[in-house]
C-alpha positions in Angstrom: 94.9 74.5 71.4 93.6 77.8 70.2 91.2 78.6 73.1 94.0 77.9 75.7 96.5 80.0 73.9 93.9 82.9 74.1 93.6 82.9 77.9 97.4 82.6 78.4 97.4 85.7 76.2 94.5 87.7 78.4 96.2 86.5 81.6 99.1 88.3 80.4 97.5 91.6 79.0 95.4 91.8 82.7 99.0 91.5 84.6 100.1 94.3 82.2 97.4 96.5 82.5 97.5 96.2 86.6 100.9 96.9 86.5 100.4 100.1 84.1 97.3 101.0 86.3 99.5 100.7 89.4 102.1 102.8 88.1 99.8 105.5 86.9 98.1 105.5 90.8 101.6 105.7 92.2 102.9 108.7 89.8 99.8 110.4 90.4 99.8 110.4 94.1 103.6 111.7 94.2 103.0 114.4 91.8 100.1 115.7 94.0 101.8 114.9 97.3 99.4 112.0 97.9 96.4 114.1 98.1 93.6 111.5 96.3 91.1 113.9 95.0 93.8 115.9 93.1 95.0 112.2 91.8 91.6 111.4 90.9 90.8 114.1 89.1 93.7 113.7 87.3 93.1 109.9 86.4 89.8 110.7 85.8 88.3 108.7 88.4 86.0 108.9 91.4 87.8 109.4 95.0 85.9 106.4 96.1 87.6 104.5 92.9 91.0 105.8 93.9 90.4 104.8 97.6 89.7 101.2 96.8 92.4 101.0 94.1 94.7 102.1 96.9 93.7 99.6 99.1 94.0 96.8 96.8 97.4 97.8 95.4 98.1 98.0 99.4 99.7 101.5 98.6 
């Protein structure tokens, strides 16, 4: 049915967004030599949010 198909698309998009977020975080941390304050500023998020995402993605 249509609802089930929409759920599948949402799951795929969520995974894709998580992959992109992880990639952006990794690249930003690399660019700033692991300095979370600078990486967070570049990403437009707080240091606290970045720290939480680092733990979430086990970086």
